[in-house]
Structures are given as structure tokens and as C-alpha cells.
KOLVEXZA-90756 format. One record per residue: residue number from 0; residue in three letters; x, y, z of N, C-alpha, C in turn. Coordinates in pm, whole numbers, m for minus. Layout:
N
pos=NUM code=ala n.c1=X n.c2=Y n.c3=Z ca.c1=X ca.c2=Y ca.c3=Z c.c1=X c.c2=Y c.c3=Z
...
% end
This chain:
153
pos=0 code=met n.c1=m12414 n.c2=144 n.c3=m1716 ca.c1=m12322 ca.c2=62 ca.c3=m1791 c.c1=m12391 c.c2=11 c.c3=m1917
pos=1 code=val n.c1=m12324 n.c2=21 n.c3=m2028 ca.c1=m12382 ca.c2=m19 ca.c3=m2154 c.c1=m12365 c.c2=m170 c.c3=m2172
pos=2 code=val n.c1=m12470 n.c2=m233 n.c3=m2216 ca.c1=m12462 ca.c2=m375 ca.c3=m2243 c.c1=m12432 c.c2=m391 c.c3=m2390
pos=3 code=arg n.c1=m12324 n.c2=m465 n.c3=m2421 ca.c1=m12288 ca.c2=m485 ca.c3=m2561 c.c1=m12370 c.c2=m595 c.c3=m2621
pos=4 code=lys n.c1=m12408 n.c2=m575 n.c3=m2747 ca.c1=m12483 ca.c2=m678 ca.c3=m2818 c.c1=m12387 c.c2=m784 c.c3=m2870
pos=5 code=arg n.c1=m12271 n.c2=m738 n.c3=m2917 ca.c1=m12170 ca.c2=m829 ca.c3=m2969 c.c1=m12041 c.c2=m812 c.c3=m2891
pos=6 code=lys n.c1=m11949 n.c2=m905 n.c3=m2907 ca.c1=m11820 ca.c2=m895 ca.c3=m2841 c.c1=m11743 c.c2=m776 c.c3=m2896
pos=7 code=lys n.c1=m11663 n.c2=m713 n.c3=m2811 ca.c1=m11588 ca.c2=m596 ca.c3=m2852 c.c1=m11486 c.c2=m633 c.c3=m2961
pos=8 code=ser n.c1=m11436 n.c2=m756 n.c3=m2954 ca.c1=m11336 ca.c2=m798 ca.c3=m3052 c.c1=m11393 c.c2=m801 c.c3=m3193
pos=9 code=arg n.c1=m11523 n.c2=m816 n.c3=m3209 ca.c1=m11584 ca.c2=m814 ca.c3=m3342 c.c1=m11580 c.c2=m672 c.c3=m3399
pos=10 code=lys n.c1=m11587 n.c2=m575 n.c3=m3308 ca.c1=m11588 ca.c2=m436 ca.c3=m3351 c.c1=m11448 c.c2=m389 c.c3=m3391
pos=11 code=leu n.c1=m11345 n.c2=m439 n.c3=m3318 ca.c1=m11209 ca.c2=m390 ca.c3=m3336 c.c1=m11139 c.c2=m466 c.c3=m3448
pos=12 code=arg n.c1=m11182 n.c2=m445 n.c3=m3570 ca.c1=m11122 ca.c2=m520 ca.c3=m3679 c.c1=m11002 c.c2=m450 c.c3=m3738
pos=13 code=gly n.c1=m11004 n.c2=m322 n.c3=m3753 ca.c1=m10885 ca.c2=m251 ca.c3=m3800 c.c1=m10804 c.c2=m214 c.c3=m3677
pos=14 code=arg n.c1=m10671 n.c2=m201 n.c3=m3690 ca.c1=m10595 ca.c2=m167 ca.c3=m3571 c.c1=m10612 c.c2=m20 c.c3=m3542
pos=15 code=thr n.c1=m10667 n.c2=8 n.c3=m3426 ca.c1=m10674 ca.c2=147 ca.c3=m3383 c.c1=m10576 c.c2=162 c.c3=m3268
pos=16 code=arg n.c1=m10535 n.c2=283 n.c3=m3247 ca.c1=m10431 ca.c2=307 ca.c3=m3149 c.c1=m10471 c.c2=266 c.c3=m3008
pos=17 code=thr n.c1=m10594 n.c2=291 n.c3=m2968 ca.c1=m10635 ca.c2=265 ca.c3=m2831 c.c1=m10730 c.c2=147 c.c3=m2819
pos=18 code=met n.c1=m10773 n.c2=93 n.c3=m2928 ca.c1=m10867 ca.c2=m19 ca.c3=m2932 c.c1=m10994 c.c2=9 c.c3=m2851
pos=19 code=gly n.c1=m11034 n.c2=136 n.c3=m2849 ca.c1=m11160 ca.c2=172 ca.c3=m2784 c.c1=m11151 c.c2=191 c.c3=m2635
pos=20 code=tyr n.c1=m11029 n.c2=196 n.c3=m2579 ca.c1=m11017 ca.c2=212 ca.c3=m2434 c.c1=m10967 c.c2=350 c.c3=m2394
pos=21 code=gly n.c1=m10969 n.c2=446 n.c3=m2479 ca.c1=m10924 ca.c2=580 ca.c3=m2443 c.c1=m10774 c.c2=594 c.c3=m2459
pos=22 code=arg n.c1=m10724 n.c2=717 n.c3=m2441 ca.c1=m10585 ca.c2=738 ca.c3=m2479 c.c1=m10487 c.c2=743 c.c3=m2364
pos=23 code=ile n.c1=m10531 n.c2=751 n.c3=m2240 ca.c1=m10433 ca.c2=767 ca.c3=m2133 c.c1=m10430 c.c2=639 c.c3=m2049
pos=24 code=gly n.c1=m10365 n.c2=537 n.c3=m2099 ca.c1=m10333 ca.c2=417 ca.c3=m2023 c.c1=m10450 c.c2=338 c.c3=m1967
pos=25 code=gln n.c1=m10567 n.c2=356 n.c3=m2024 ca.c1=m10678 ca.c2=278 ca.c3=m1970 c.c1=m10667 c.c2=134 c.c3=m2020
pos=26 code=his n.c1=m10704 n.c2=41 n.c3=m1939 ca.c1=m10700 ca.c2=m102 ca.c3=m1970 c.c1=m10556 c.c2=m150 c.c3=m1990
pos=27 code=arg n.c1=m10464 n.c2=m82 n.c3=m1924 ca.c1=m10325 ca.c2=m117 ca.c3=m1947 c.c1=m10254 c.c2=m163 c.c3=m1820
pos=28 code=lys n.c1=m10261 n.c2=m89 n.c3=m1714 ca.c1=m10179 ca.c2=m118 ca.c3=m1596 c.c1=m10253 c.c2=m208 c.c3=m1497
pos=29 code=ser n.c1=m10192 n.c2=m226 n.c3=m1378 ca.c1=m10246 ca.c2=m324 ca.c3=m1283 c.c1=m10377 c.c2=m281 c.c3=m1219
pos=30 code=gly n.c1=m10415 n.c2=m156 n.c3=m1239 ca.c1=m10543 ca.c2=m111 ca.c3=m1183 c.c1=m10661 c.c2=m181 c.c3=m1247
pos=31 code=ser n.c1=m10644 n.c2=m225 n.c3=m1370 ca.c1=m10755 ca.c2=m292 ca.c3=m1438 c.c1=m10769 c.c2=m437 c.c3=m1393
pos=32 code=arg n.c1=m10669 n.c2=m487 n.c3=m1322 ca.c1=m10670 ca.c2=m627 ca.c3=m1280 c.c1=m10762 c.c2=m649 c.c3=m1160
pos=33 code=gly n.c1=m10773 n.c2=m546 n.c3=m1074 ca.c1=m10860 ca.c2=m559 ca.c3=m957 c.c1=m10788 c.c2=m619 c.c3=m839
pos=34 code=gly n.c1=m10656 n.c2=m615 n.c3=m836 ca.c1=m10579 ca.c2=m665 ca.c3=m722 c.c1=m10501 c.c2=m789 c.c3=m757
pos=35 code=tyr n.c1=m10408 n.c2=m826 n.c3=m670 ca.c1=m10325 ca.c2=m944 ca.c3=m690 c.c1=m10395 c.c2=m1069 c.c3=m638
pos=36 code=gly n.c1=m10380 n.c2=m1179 n.c3=m708 ca.c1=m10425 ca.c2=m1309 ca.c3=m658 c.c1=m10573 c.c2=m1315 c.c3=m630
pos=37 code=ala n.c1=m10608 n.c2=m1350 n.c3=m507 ca.c1=m10748 ca.c2=m1369 ca.c3=m470 c.c1=m10809 c.c2=m1244 c.c3=m410
pos=38 code=ala n.c1=m10747 n.c2=m1128 n.c3=m436 ca.c1=m10801 ca.c2=m1004 ca.c3=m382 c.c1=m10939 c.c2=m978 c.c3=m440
pos=39 code=gly n.c1=m11030 n.c2=m937 n.c3=m356 ca.c1=m11163 ca.c2=m901 ca.c3=m401 c.c1=m11259 c.c2=m1016 c.c3=m419
pos=40 code=met n.c1=m11222 n.c2=m1133 n.c3=m376 ca.c1=m11311 ca.c2=m1248 ca.c3=m394 c.c1=m11439 c.c2=m1234 c.c3=m312
pos=41 code=his n.c1=m11431 n.c2=m1163 n.c3=m199 ca.c1=m11552 ca.c2=m1139 ca.c3=m120 c.c1=m11609 c.c2=m1000 c.c3=m147
pos=42 code=lys n.c1=m11553 n.c2=m931 n.c3=m246 ca.c1=m11595 ca.c2=m795 ca.c3=m275 c.c1=m11634 c.c2=m781 c.c3=m422
pos=43 code=his n.c1=m11544 n.c2=m719 n.c3=m502 ca.c1=m11580 ca.c2=m686 ca.c3=m639 c.c1=m11569 c.c2=m804 c.c3=m736
pos=44 code=lys n.c1=m11510 n.c2=m916 n.c3=m694 ca.c1=m11506 ca.c2=m1034 ca.c3=m782 c.c1=m11604 c.c2=m1140 c.c3=m736
pos=45 code=trp n.c1=m11704 n.c2=m1102 n.c3=m656 ca.c1=m11797 ca.c2=m1200 ca.c3=m600 c.c1=m11877 c.c2=m1273 c.c3=m707
pos=46 code=ser n.c1=m11917 n.c2=m1203 n.c3=m813 ca.c1=m11994 ca.c2=m1270 ca.c3=m918 c.c1=m11909 c.c2=m1377 c.c3=m988
pos=47 code=trp n.c1=m11777 n.c2=m1352 n.c3=m997 ca.c1=m11688 ca.c2=m1454 ca.c3=m1054 c.c1=m11683 c.c2=m1576 c.c3=m962
pos=48 code=val n.c1=m11677 n.c2=m1553 n.c3=m833 ca.c1=m11672 ca.c2=m1663 ca.c3=m735 c.c1=m11799 c.c2=m1746 c.c3=m745
pos=49 code=val n.c1=m11912 n.c2=m1681 n.c3=m750 ca.c1=m12040 ca.c2=m1752 ca.c3=m756 c.c1=m12047 c.c2=m1841 c.c3=m880
pos=50 code=lys n.c1=m11997 n.c2=m1791 n.c3=m992 ca.c1=m12006 ca.c2=m1866 ca.c3=m1117 c.c1=m11899 c.c2=m1974 c.c3=m1129
pos=51 code=his n.c1=m11772 n.c2=m1938 n.c3=m1102 ca.c1=m11661 ca.c2=m2028 ca.c3=m1134 c.c1=m11605 c.c2=m2106 c.c3=m1016
pos=52 code=ala n.c1=m11623 n.c2=m2056 n.c3=m894 ca.c1=m11565 ca.c2=m2125 ca.c3=m778 c.c1=m11660 c.c2=m2121 c.c3=m660
pos=53 code=pro n.c1=m11777 n.c2=m2187 n.c3=m670 ca.c1=m11876 ca.c2=m2176 ca.c3=m564 c.c1=m11831 c.c2=m2234 c.c3=m430
pos=54 code=ser n.c1=m11733 n.c2=m2323 n.c3=m431 ca.c1=m11688 ca.c2=m2379 ca.c3=m303 c.c1=m11559 c.c2=m2313 c.c3=m254
pos=55 code=trp n.c1=m11530 n.c2=m2192 n.c3=m299 ca.c1=m11408 ca.c2=m2122 ca.c3=m262 c.c1=m11405 c.c2=m2091 c.c3=m113
pos=56 code=phe n.c1=m11518 n.c2=m2047 n.c3=m59 ca.c1=m11523 ca.c2=m2006 ca.c3=81 c.c1=m11589 c.c2=m2112 c.c3=167
pos=57 code=gly n.c1=m11557 n.c2=m2112 n.c3=294 ca.c1=m11620 ca.c2=m2201 ca.c3=390 c.c1=m11541 c.c2=m2328 c.c3=412
pos=58 code=lys n.c1=m11584 n.c2=m2401 n.c3=513 ca.c1=m11519 ca.c2=m2528 ca.c3=545 c.c1=m11594 c.c2=m2640 c.c3=475
pos=59 code=his n.c1=m11523 n.c2=m2746 n.c3=440 ca.c1=m11585 ca.c2=m2857 ca.c3=369 c.c1=m11543 c.c2=m2986 c.c3=436
pos=60 code=gly n.c1=m11638 n.c2=m3065 n.c3=476 ca.c1=m11606 ca.c2=m3193 ca.c3=540 c.c1=m11556 c.c2=m3172 c.c3=681
pos=61 code=phe n.c1=m11495 n.c2=m3274 n.c3=736 ca.c1=m11443 ca.c2=m3264 ca.c3=871 c.c1=m11320 c.c2=m3352 c.c3=883
pos=62 code=thr n.c1=m11241 n.c2=m3326 n.c3=984 ca.c1=m11121 ca.c2=m3404 ca.c3=1011 c.c1=m11136 c.c2=m3463 c.c3=1150
pos=63 code=arg n.c1=m11123 n.c2=m3593 n.c3=1158 ca.c1=m11133 ca.c2=m3657 ca.c3=1287 c.c1=m11003 c.c2=m3638 c.c3=1365
pos=64 code=his n.c1=m11014 n.c2=m3633 n.c3=1496 ca.c1=m10897 ca.c2=m3613 ca.c3=1580 c.c1=m10806 c.c2=m3736 c.c3=1570
pos=65 code=pro n.c1=m10674 n.c2=m3714 n.c3=1564 ca.c1=m10582 ca.c2=m3827 ca.c3=1549 c.c1=m10594 c.c2=m3934 c.c3=1658
pos=66 code=ser n.c1=m10638 n.c2=m3894 n.c3=1777 ca.c1=m10652 ca.c2=m3993 ca.c3=1885 c.c1=m10770 c.c2=m4087 c.c3=1859
pos=67 code=ile n.c1=m10865 n.c2=m4045 n.c3=1778 ca.c1=m10982 ca.c2=m4128 ca.c3=1746 c.c1=m10952 c.c2=m4222 c.c3=1630
pos=68 code=val n.c1=m10876 n.c2=m4173 n.c3=1533 ca.c1=m10848 ca.c2=m4251 ca.c3=1413 c.c1=m10750 c.c2=m4362 c.c3=1446
pos=69 code=glu n.c1=m10790 n.c2=m4484 n.c3=1421 ca.c1=m10704 ca.c2=m4597 ca.c3=1449 c.c1=m10610 c.c2=m4618 c.c3=1332
pos=70 code=gln n.c1=m10481 n.c2=m4619 n.c3=1362 ca.c1=m10383 ca.c2=m4638 ca.c3=1257 c.c1=m10366 c.c2=m4786 c.c3=1230
pos=71 code=gln n.c1=m10356 n.c2=m4820 n.c3=1102 ca.c1=m10346 ca.c2=m4961 ca.c3=1067 c.c1=m10205 c.c2=m4994 c.c3=1021
pos=72 code=phe n.c1=m10149 n.c2=m5099 n.c3=1080 ca.c1=m10017 ca.c2=m5147 ca.c3=1041 c.c1=m10037 c.c2=m5284 c.c3=978
pos=73 code=ala n.c1=m10016 n.c2=m5290 n.c3=848 ca.c1=m10043 ca.c2=m5413 ca.c3=774 c.c1=m9911 c.c2=m5477 c.c3=730
pos=74 code=ile n.c1=m9917 n.c2=m5608 n.c3=710 ca.c1=m9802 ca.c2=m5682 ca.c3=659 c.c1=m9852 c.c2=m5780 c.c3=554
pos=75 code=asn n.c1=m9779 n.c2=m5791 n.c3=445 ca.c1=m9813 ca.c2=m5884 ca.c3=339 c.c1=m9750 c.c2=m6021 c.c3=367
pos=76 code=leu n.c1=m9808 n.c2=m6123 n.c3=308 ca.c1=m9754 ca.c2=m6259 ca.c3=324 c.c1=m9609 c.c2=m6266 c.c3=275
pos=77 code=gln n.c1=m9579 n.c2=m6197 n.c3=167 ca.c1=m9443 ca.c2=m6197 ca.c3=111 c.c1=m9342 c.c2=m6145 c.c3=213
pos=78 code=glu n.c1=m9377 n.c2=m6033 n.c3=276 ca.c1=m9287 ca.c2=m5973 ca.c3=375 c.c1=m9274 c.c2=m6063 c.c3=498
pos=79 code=leu n.c1=m9384 n.c2=m6124 n.c3=537 ca.c1=m9384 ca.c2=m6216 ca.c3=651 c.c1=m9293 c.c2=m6335 c.c3=624
pos=80 code=lys n.c1=m9303 n.c2=m6387 n.c3=501 ca.c1=m9220 ca.c2=m6501 ca.c3=459 c.c1=m9071 c.c2=m6464 c.c3=465
pos=81 code=glu n.c1=m9038 n.c2=m6341 n.c3=423 ca.c1=m8900 ca.c2=m6296 ca.c3=422 c.c1=m8846 c.c2=m6275 c.c3=564
pos=82 code=arg n.c1=m8932 n.c2=m6238 n.c3=657 ca.c1=m8888 ca.c2=m6204 ca.c3=793 c.c1=m8894 c.c2=m6319 c.c3=892
pos=83 code=val n.c1=m8946 n.c2=m6436 n.c3=849 ca.c1=m8964 ca.c2=m6548 ca.c3=943 c.c1=m8833 c.c2=m6592 c.c3=1006
pos=84 code=asp n.c1=m8727 n.c2=m6606 n.c3=927 ca.c1=m8598 ca.c2=m6651 ca.c3=981 c.c1=m8543 c.c2=m6551 c.c3=1083
pos=85 code=glu n.c1=m8555 n.c2=m6423 n.c3=1051 ca.c1=m8507 ca.c2=m6320 ca.c3=1142 c.c1=m8587 c.c2=m6322 c.c3=1273
pos=86 code=leu n.c1=m8719 n.c2=m6338 n.c3=1262 ca.c1=m8805 ca.c2=m6341 ca.c3=1381 c.c1=m8779 c.c2=m6466 c.c3=1465
pos=87 code=lys n.c1=m8749 n.c2=m6577 n.c3=1400 ca.c1=m8715 ca.c2=m6700 ca.c3=1473 c.c1=m8589 c.c2=m6681 c.c3=1556
pos=88 code=ser n.c1=m8489 n.c2=m6619 n.c3=1495 ca.c1=m8362 ca.c2=m6599 ca.c3=1565 c.c1=m8377 c.c2=m6500 c.c3=1681
pos=89 code=arg n.c1=m8464 n.c2=m6401 n.c3=1667 ca.c1=m8485 ca.c2=m6304 ca.c3=1775 c.c1=m8569 c.c2=m6361 c.c3=1888
pos=90 code=gly n.c1=m8659 n.c2=m6456 n.c3=1855 ca.c1=m8734 ca.c2=m6523 ca.c3=1959 c.c1=m8883 c.c2=m6504 c.c3=1966
pos=91 code=pro n.c1=m8948 n.c2=m6410 n.c3=1894 ca.c1=m9092 ca.c2=m6395 ca.c3=1911 c.c1=m9176 c.c2=m6508 c.c3=1850
pos=92 code=leu n.c1=m9117 n.c2=m6594 n.c3=1770 ca.c1=m9194 ca.c2=m6702 ca.c3=1708 c.c1=m9174 c.c2=m6833 c.c3=1784
pos=93 code=lys n.c1=m9283 n.c2=m6911 n.c3=1793 ca.c1=m9276 ca.c2=m7042 ca.c3=1855 c.c1=m9308 c.c2=m7147 c.c3=1750
pos=94 code=glu n.c1=m9278 n.c2=m7271 n.c3=1783 ca.c1=m9310 ca.c2=m7379 ca.c3=1691 c.c1=m9386 c.c2=m7487 c.c3=1766
pos=95 code=glu n.c1=m9501 n.c2=m7527 n.c3=1712 ca.c1=m9583 ca.c2=m7632 ca.c3=1772 c.c1=m9611 c.c2=m7739 c.c3=1667
pos=96 code=asn n.c1=m9564 n.c2=m7860 n.c3=1689 ca.c1=m9590 ca.c2=m7974 ca.c3=1599 c.c1=m9556 c.c2=m7942 c.c3=1453
pos=97 code=gly n.c1=m9444 n.c2=m7877 n.c3=1428 ca.c1=m9403 ca.c2=m7845 ca.c3=1291 c.c1=m9475 c.c2=m7725 c.c3=1232
pos=98 code=thr n.c1=m9556 n.c2=m7658 n.c3=1311 ca.c1=m9627 ca.c2=m7539 ca.c3=1265 c.c1=m9571 c.c2=m7417 c.c3=1338
pos=99 code=ile n.c1=m9538 n.c2=m7314 n.c3=1261 ca.c1=m9483 ca.c2=m7192 ca.c3=1320 c.c1=m9600 c.c2=m7106 c.c3=1369
pos=100 code=val n.c1=m9594 n.c2=m7063 n.c3=1494 ca.c1=m9698 ca.c2=m6977 ca.c3=1552 c.c1=m9648 c.c2=m6833 c.c3=1549
pos=101 code=ile n.c1=m9720 n.c2=m6750 n.c3=1474 ca.c1=m9682 ca.c2=m6609 ca.c3=1459 c.c1=m9793 c.c2=m6523 c.c3=1516
pos=102 code=asp n.c1=m9764 n.c2=m6452 n.c3=1625 ca.c1=m9862 ca.c2=m6361 ca.c3=1685 c.c1=m9831 c.c2=m6220 c.c3=1635
pos=103 code=leu n.c1=m9901 n.c2=m6180 n.c3=1529 ca.c1=m9875 ca.c2=m6049 ca.c3=1468 c.c1=m9917 c.c2=m5934 c.c3=1557
pos=104 code=thr n.c1=m10013 n.c2=m5958 n.c3=1646 ca.c1=m10056 ca.c2=m5850 ca.c3=1737 c.c1=m9943 c.c2=m5813 c.c3=1833
pos=105 code=arg n.c1=m9866 n.c2=m5912 n.c3=1877 ca.c1=m9751 ca.c2=m5885 ca.c3=1966 c.c1=m9638 c.c2=m5816 c.c3=1890
pos=106 code=leu n.c1=m9631 n.c2=m5840 n.c3=1759 ca.c1=m9528 ca.c2=m5775 ca.c3=1678 c.c1=m9567 c.c2=m5634 c.c3=1634
pos=107 code=gly n.c1=m9692 n.c2=m5594 n.c3=1664 ca.c1=m9736 ca.c2=m5457 ca.c3=1633 c.c1=m9814 c.c2=m5444 c.c3=1504
pos=108 code=tyr n.c1=m9851 n.c2=m5554 n.c3=1441 ca.c1=m9928 ca.c2=m5547 ca.c3=1316 c.c1=m10076 c.c2=m5568 c.c3=1346
pos=109 code=thr n.c1=m10160 n.c2=m5499 n.c3=1270 ca.c1=m10304 ca.c2=m5510 ca.c3=1291 c.c1=m10374 c.c2=m5586 c.c3=1180
pos=110 code=lys n.c1=m10310 n.c2=m5599 n.c3=1063 ca.c1=m10378 ca.c2=m5664 ca.c3=952 c.c1=m10281 c.c2=m5746 c.c3=868
pos=111 code=leu n.c1=m10330 n.c2=m5860 n.c3=819 ca.c1=m10253 ca.c2=m5946 ca.c3=731 c.c1=m10311 c.c2=m5934 c.c3=591
pos=112 code=leu n.c1=m10225 n.c2=m5903 n.c3=495 ca.c1=m10269 ca.c2=m5887 ca.c3=356 c.c1=m10215 c.c2=m5999 c.c3=270
pos=113 code=gly n.c1=m10278 n.c2=m6021 n.c3=154 ca.c1=m10253 ca.c2=m6140 ca.c3=75 c.c1=m10155 c.c2=m6129 c.c3=m39
pos=114 code=arg n.c1=m10071 n.c2=m6026 n.c3=m45 ca.c1=m9975 ca.c2=m6017 ca.c3=m155 c.c1=m9860 c.c2=m6116 c.c3=m129
pos=115 code=gly n.c1=m9824 n.c2=m6191 n.c3=m231 ca.c1=m9718 ca.c2=m6289 ca.c3=m218 c.c1=m9772 c.c2=m6425 c.c3=m180
pos=116 code=asn n.c1=m9682 n.c2=m6519 n.c3=m154 ca.c1=m9722 ca.c2=m6655 ca.c3=m117 c.c1=m9647 c.c2=m6696 c.c3=9
pos=117 code=ile n.c1=m9698 n.c2=m6802 n.c3=70 ca.c1=m9635 ca.c2=m6857 ca.c3=189 c.c1=m9614 c.c2=m7005 c.c3=163
pos=118 code=asp n.c1=m9498 n.c2=m7059 n.c3=200 ca.c1=m9469 ca.c2=m7198 ca.c3=165 c.c1=m9439 c.c2=m7284 c.c3=289
pos=119 code=phe n.c1=m9490 n.c2=m7242 n.c3=404 ca.c1=m9472 ca.c2=m7321 ca.c3=525 c.c1=m9601 c.c2=m7319 c.c3=606
pos=120 code=lys n.c1=m9617 n.c2=m7420 n.c3=693 ca.c1=m9736 ca.c2=m7425 ca.c3=778 c.c1=m9721 c.c2=m7321 c.c3=887
pos=121 code=ala n.c1=m9823 n.c2=m7240 n.c3=900 ca.c1=m9817 ca.c2=m7134 ca.c3=1001 c.c1=m9953 c.c2=m7114 c.c3=1065
pos=122 code=lys n.c1=m9949 n.c2=m7087 n.c3=1194 ca.c1=m10070 ca.c2=m7047 ca.c3=1267 c.c1=m10049 c.c2=m6900 c.c3=1298
pos=123 code=ile n.c1=m10128 n.c2=m6814 n.c3=1231 ca.c1=m10107 ca.c2=m6670 ca.c3=1241 c.c1=m10221 c.c2=m6609 c.c3=1322
pos=124 code=ile n.c1=m10187 n.c2=m6537 n.c3=1428 ca.c1=m10285 ca.c2=m6470 ca.c3=1513 c.c1=m10277 c.c2=m6321 c.c3=1481
pos=125 code=val n.c1=m10390 n.c2=m6266 n.c3=1437 ca.c1=m10392 ca.c2=m6126 ca.c3=1394 c.c1=m10531 c.c2=m6068 c.c3=1417
pos=126 code=arg n.c1=m10540 n.c2=m5934 n.c3=1427 ca.c1=m10669 ca.c2=m5871 ca.c3=1452 c.c1=m10759 c.c2=m5874 c.c3=1329
pos=127 code=glu n.c1=m10702 n.c2=m5846 n.c3=1211 ca.c1=m10778 ca.c2=m5850 ca.c3=1086 c.c1=m10695 c.c2=m5919 c.c3=979
pos=128 code=ala n.c1=m10763 n.c2=m5979 n.c3=882 ca.c1=m10693 ca.c2=m6042 ca.c3=770 c.c1=m10781 c.c2=m6036 c.c3=646
pos=129 code=ser n.c1=m10719 n.c2=m6021 n.c3=531 ca.c1=m10797 ca.c2=m6019 ca.c3=407 c.c1=m10833 c.c2=m6162 c.c3=369
pos=130 code=arg n.c1=m10938 n.c2=m6173 n.c3=289 ca.c1=m10985 ca.c2=m6305 ca.c3=244 c.c1=m10875 c.c2=m6381 c.c3=171
pos=131 code=lys n.c1=m10804 n.c2=m6310 n.c3=85 ca.c1=m10698 ca.c2=m6370 ca.c3=4 c.c1=m10586 c.c2=m6426 c.c3=92
pos=132 code=ala n.c1=m10550 n.c2=m6351 n.c3=196 ca.c1=m10444 ca.c2=m6396 ca.c3=286 c.c1=m10486 c.c2=m6522 c.c3=359
pos=133 code=ile n.c1=m10610 n.c2=m6527 n.c3=405 ca.c1=m10660 ca.c2=m6646 ca.c3=476 c.c1=m10657 c.c2=m6767 c.c3=384
pos=134 code=glu n.c1=m10702 n.c2=m6749 n.c3=259 ca.c1=m10703 ca.c2=m6860 ca.c3=163 c.c1=m10562 c.c2=m6912 c.c3=137
pos=135 code=lys n.c1=m10466 n.c2=m6821 n.c3=119 ca.c1=m10329 ca.c2=m6862 ca.c3=87 c.c1=m10263 c.c2=m6936 c.c3=204
pos=136 code=val n.c1=m10291 n.c2=m6892 n.c3=325 ca.c1=m10234 ca.c2=m6960 ca.c3=443 c.c1=m10296 c.c2=m7100 c.c3=456
pos=137 code=arg n.c1=m10426 n.c2=m7111 n.c3=432 ca.c1=m10492 ca.c2=m7242 ca.c3=439 c.c1=m10440 c.c2=m7337 c.c3=332
pos=138 code=glu n.c1=m10414 n.c2=m7285 n.c3=211 ca.c1=m10358 ca.c2=m7368 ca.c3=103 c.c1=m10221 c.c2=m7423 c.c3=141
pos=139 code=ala n.c1=m10146 n.c2=m7346 n.c3=219 ca.c1=m10013 ca.c2=m7391 ca.c3=263 c.c1=m10022 c.c2=m7486 c.c3=381
pos=140 code=gly n.c1=m10145 n.c2=m7510 n.c3=431 ca.c1=m10164 ca.c2=m7605 ca.c3=541 c.c1=m10170 c.c2=m7539 c.c3=678
pos=141 code=gly n.c1=m10180 n.c2=m7408 n.c3=682 ca.c1=m10184 ca.c2=m7338 ca.c3=809 c.c1=m10323 c.c2=m7286 c.c3=840
pos=142 code=glu n.c1=m10330 n.c2=m7198 n.c3=940 ca.c1=m10458 ca.c2=m7136 ca.c3=975 c.c1=m10435 c.c2=m6994 c.c3=1023
pos=143 code=val n.c1=m10540 n.c2=m6914 n.c3=1007 ca.c1=m10535 ca.c2=m6775 ca.c3=1053 c.c1=m10641 c.c2=m6758 c.c3=1159
pos=144 code=ile n.c1=m10602 n.c2=m6707 n.c3=1276 ca.c1=m10696 ca.c2=m6680 ca.c3=1383 c.c1=m10719 c.c2=m6528 c.c3=1385
pos=145 code=val n.c1=m10842 n.c2=m6488 n.c3=1349 ca.c1=m10875 ca.c2=m6347 ca.c3=1341 c.c1=m10944 c.c2=m6308 c.c3=1471
pos=146 code=met n.c1=m10890 n.c2=m6205 n.c3=1538 ca.c1=m10940 ca.c2=m6168 ca.c3=1669 c.c1=m11041 c.c2=m6054 c.c3=1666
pos=147 code=ser n.c1=m11064 n.c2=m5994 n.c3=1550 ca.c1=m11153 ca.c2=m5877 ca.c3=1548 c.c1=m11298 c.c2=m5919 c.c3=1535
pos=148 code=ser n.c1=m11385 n.c2=m5826 n.c3=1577 ca.c1=m11528 ca.c2=m5852 ca.c3=1564 c.c1=m11578 c.c2=m5809 c.c3=1427
pos=149 code=lys n.c1=m11494 n.c2=m5730 n.c3=1355 ca.c1=m11531 ca.c2=m5685 ca.c3=1220 c.c1=m11533 c.c2=m5804 c.c3=1125
pos=150 code=ser n.c1=m11614 n.c2=m5793 n.c3=1022 ca.c1=m11614 ca.c2=m5900 ca.c3=921 c.c1=m11491 c.c2=m5884 c.c3=833
pos=151 code=asn n.c1=m11441 n.c2=m5994 n.c3=782 ca.c1=m11321 ca.c2=m5990 ca.c3=697 c.c1=m11354 c.c2=m5937 c.c3=560
pos=152 code=glu n.c1=m11252 n.c2=m5881 n.c3=495 ca.c1=m11273 ca.c2=m5827 ca.c3=360 c.c1=m11284 c.c2=m5939 c.c3=260
% end
């Protein structure tokens, strides 16, 4: 195979009929493509793979089994504030000395987040809570009881 010193396009300045590829359909049909799509990536296009897509083949990283991954169900203060009346009427909320006791673990939530504000005294029992949520509940005169051993965010 001849190694070109310059690009072929520098040589082809005047229009020639075949542009240096011979006269019978060379460099024209799908045979010059080397196959459709990713054909030949492990064969005749391997040098292209090595240069342009080194991570094309093989597995990368790992996926944990769904039974191991703990799914997190979070609720924001804003949403909690909106749902308090509905939860009171259904019965899962109790009231002690003017403070509403909300057990989020019994309601199926695992984390309390700090978006929005709360304007009533509440004692909230939850597995995890963000720092912002704890601060906002305390400002409203309530408290957050965090049951997890993990440190809070």
C-alpha cells in the first residue's frame, strides 16, 4: 500500500472523470463502506475503534440488584403542609398539646426535604431529614425526630 505524502484532495484540483479511483465504479457503491452500521468493528474497522471509540466493547461499571438498592420516598415541607388537613381527616395524624404528630415512616416516606415552609407546630418522626427541613420545622416551633443512624445532610 502506498503511503501518500499529501492529501489526495490536494492532487485533484482539476475535475477529472474518475478522480483517481479508476473507471468502473470504484469508490462509488456500498462495497467501499465496509458494511452497514457497526459492521466490522471487531474486524476490519478495529483501528478506527482503537482510535475513536476505545470503550465501544466490554462492560463498564456494574448494576446493583434491585432488592439491594433501597428506594427513597421523600416528601417536601410544602407538600406535607398541603396534605395535613387530608391526613387529619383520614386519621393517621395525632395531636398532643397543640402539636401535630406526623409519623412519616408509617405513611411510607423515608426522607423529609426542606422545600417550602411550614406554619404550624409539628413533631415529625422520619428516618432521614435534610438540614434545611429540620431548621424550618424548629423555626415553626416543632421538632424532627430522625430515626436513622446515618448522619443528616
